[in-house]
N, C-alpha and C positions, 0 to 999 in steps of 0.2 A: 312196172310202168316205165315206158321209154320216152325219149324227147318228142317223138311224133304224137304220142298220147297226150302229153303236156300241152302241145300246140293246139290239139283239137279241143281239149278241155278249157284252155284259156280262150280260145275263140268263142266257145259256148258261153263262158262266163261273161265275156264282153257283149255278146249278143243279148243275153238275158238282162244284164244291167241296162243296156240301152232300151230294151222293151219296157222295163219298169219305169225308167226315167221318162219315156215317152208317155206312158199312162199317167205319171204324176203331173204332166203338163195340163191335164184336164181338171186338176184339183184347184179349188179356189185358194188364192195365196194365203189367206187367213187359216184355212183348214190345213194347208201344207205345213205350217209351223205350229199348229195347235198341239199341245201335249195330250196325248191320247193314252198315257200310262204304259207305253211300250218301254222296252229296254233302254232305248235312246229317245224316249219322249215322243217324238213326233215323226212323221213321214220324212220330213227334212233331216231330222237328226239321224234317223236309220240310214238313209242314203249317204249322209256324210260319213257315217261310221264305216259303211262298206268301202267307199272310195278312199277313206283316210287309211284304213287297214291295208288295202292293196298298195297304196302309195309308200307306206312305211316298210312293208316287206320288199318291194322293188328297190328301195334305197338300200336296204340291208344286202340284198343280193348283188347289187353293184358296188358293194364296199364303201358306201356312203354312210355317214353318221345320220340315223333317222331323225328327221325334223319332227315338229309337233304336227298333230293331226290338224285338218282343216278347221278353222274356226268358223262358227255359224255366220258371224258378221262378214267374213271374208267371201263367203259364197251365199248371198242372201236370198237367191231365188233359183227356180229351175233352170232358166237360161245360163246363169253363172255356174251351177253344178254341172250342167251338161257340157259346157265348154271345158271345164276342168277335167271331166270324164274323158273327153276326146283327146286331150293332151296326154293324160295318164295312159289311154289305150295305145297310143302311138309309142310311148316309151316302153310299155309293157311288150308290144310286139317286137320292137327292136331288141329287147333283151331275149325274149323267148326265141327269136329267130336264130340266136347264137347258140342255142342249147345243143349239146350232144349227150348221148347216154352217159359218157364218162364224166361230164360236167355235173350231172345230176347226183353224182356220188360226193361232190365237194361238201365239206362239212361247215356249219355255221353254229356259233355259240349264241344261244338264246336262253336268258334267264338261268345261267349255270349249267345248261345242258347242251349237248351237241346233237345236231340234227343234219341230215343231208338236205342238199338243195331240193332234191325230188320230194322229200317229206314236207319241207316247208311250202313248196309249191302246192302240194296236195292239201296242205292245211288251209292256205288262203283261199284256194278254190272252194273248198268245203265251207269255210266261214262265210264267204260271199253268198253261197247258195242258201245257207242257213238263214242269213239276215234278209235275203230276197223273199224268203217265205214270210217273214215278218212284214216286209213291205207290202206283199200281196194282201195280208190280213188288214193292215192299216188302210189300204185302198178300199177294201170291202166296208170297213168301219165308217169310211167317209162317203159311202154310197156309190162307189165305182166298181166296175168289174175289171180285175186285173187281167193282163194278157197271159197266155200260157207261156211258161218258161221251162217246160220239161225238156230235158236233154234229147228225148226222142223227137220232140217237135222241132228242135234245133236241127237235129240230123236230117229230118224230112224236108224242112223248109230251105236248108242250105245246100242240099244235095251231097252232104258229107257221110250219108249212110252207106 
């Protein structure tokens, strides 16, 4: 995997996050925060987990001490979550734009193990995809049809193919 691959996959992840947050705008606010027994309880909790994970990894890559994840009361609704997502995406793009193939080899210490930047980028991209699948299921449980977030759909719809 090289820096250009990471840029494409990062753009895909941002596109997919945006599509699911857009779909969540259709959910009744009470249903949005209702505990459905998912890993992070609700649709809201799962979206916060995705964004919080992306934020913590970005801080690590930039050499900052990771701060706490986003508190549910800090981002009470979809407009607040979406606004935070847009800020995060700008910061992610600024970081991703600096990547070179050589930088992808930089090592980071995570829980007593060393990983390359490339490995940790792949980890968070995969992590977000995994939890977006949960978001899609939660949307279905709430009576909504989630948008397609397949990588191929991204490639076709953005002309990146």
